[in-house]
Every structure is written in structure tokens, then in C-alpha cells.
C-alpha positions in Angstrom: -21.9 -21.3 21.4 -21.9 -22.8 17.9 -19.0 -22.1 15.5 -21.3 -20.1 13.2 -22.4 -17.9 16.2 -18.8 -17.4 17.2 -17.8 -16.4 13.7 -20.8 -14.0 13.5 -19.8 -12.5 16.9 -16.3 -11.7 15.5 -17.8 -10.3 12.4 -20.2 -8.1 14.5 -17.2 -6.8 16.5 -15.2 -6.0 13.3 -18.2 -4.3 11.7 -18.8 -2.3 14.9 -15.1 -1.1 14.9 -15.3 -0.2 11.2 -18.6 1.8 11.9 -16.9 3.7 14.7 -13.9 4.6 12.5 -16.3 5.7 9.7 -18.3 7.8 12.2 -15.1 9.6 13.3 -14.0 10.2 9.7 -17.5 11.6 8.9 -17.4 13.9 12.0 -13.9 15.1 11.0 -15.4 16.2 7.6 -18.7 17.4 9.0 -17.3 19.8 11.6 -15.6 22.1 9.1 -18.9 22.3 7.2 -20.8 23.1 10.4 -18.2 25.7 11.4 -18.3 27.4 8.0 -22.1 27.6 8.1 -22.1 28.9 11.7 -19.8 31.7 10.5 -22.0 32.4 7.5 -19.4 31.2 5.0 -19.7 28.7 2.1 -18.3 25.3 3.1 -15.9 23.4 0.9 -17.6 20.9 -1.4 -15.1 18.1 -0.6 -16.1 18.2 3.1 -19.8 18.0 2.3 -19.1 15.2 -0.1 -17.0 13.1 2.3 -19.3 13.7 5.2 -22.3 12.4 3.2 -20.3 9.4 1.9 -19.2 8.6 5.5 -22.8 8.8 6.7 -24.0 6.4 4.1 -21.2 3.9 4.8 -21.9 4.2 8.6 -25.6 3.5 8.0 -24.8 0.5 5.8 -22.4 -0.9 8.4 -25.0 -0.5 11.2 -27.4 -2.4 9.0 -24.8 -5.1 8.4 -24.2 -5.3 12.1 -27.9 -5.9 12.8 -27.9 -8.6 10.1 -24.9 -10.4 11.4 -26.3 -10.2 15.0 -29.6 -11.7 13.8 -27.7 -14.5 12.1 -25.7 -15.1 15.2 -28.9 -15.3 17.3 -30.5 -17.8 14.8 -27.3 -19.9 14.7 -27.2 -20.5 18.4 -27.5 -17.4 20.4 -25.0 -16.1 22.9 -25.2 -18.8 25.5 
């Protein structure tokens, strides 16, 4: 494995971990919104705001992970 591919592998793993943390933060803010709507109450705006922000960051990180994985494949692959 080339040094560039190795660096991209480490970057991919770091991005994956950051994406999972962001997903859990988003879920922690989305579940109160879901619970309030299920009980026919108005959800708090801060939970809606942070769940949408977390979803956007998660999607951006997944896209970055695909990009880094593509660069790693072009730089020498996994083998």
C-alpha cells in the first residue's frame, strides 16, 4: 500500500468515526422532536435546529468519506 493510500485510509477511518458521532448527536436531538409530535405537542425549536444541522454534517461527512476512499483507490488501492 502506498503512503498516500495509507494516509487516506486513516482519514477515512477518522471521517467514519466523526460521522457516527454526528449521527448519534442528531438522533439525540431528533428523538425529542419525534416524541413531541407523537404526543401531538409542539417540539422545541432548538431540537429541530440541531437535528437538521447534524443531518447536514453527517451527509457532508459521508460524502467526504466517499471522496477519500476514491482517492485511496486511485493512489494504490488496498492491496
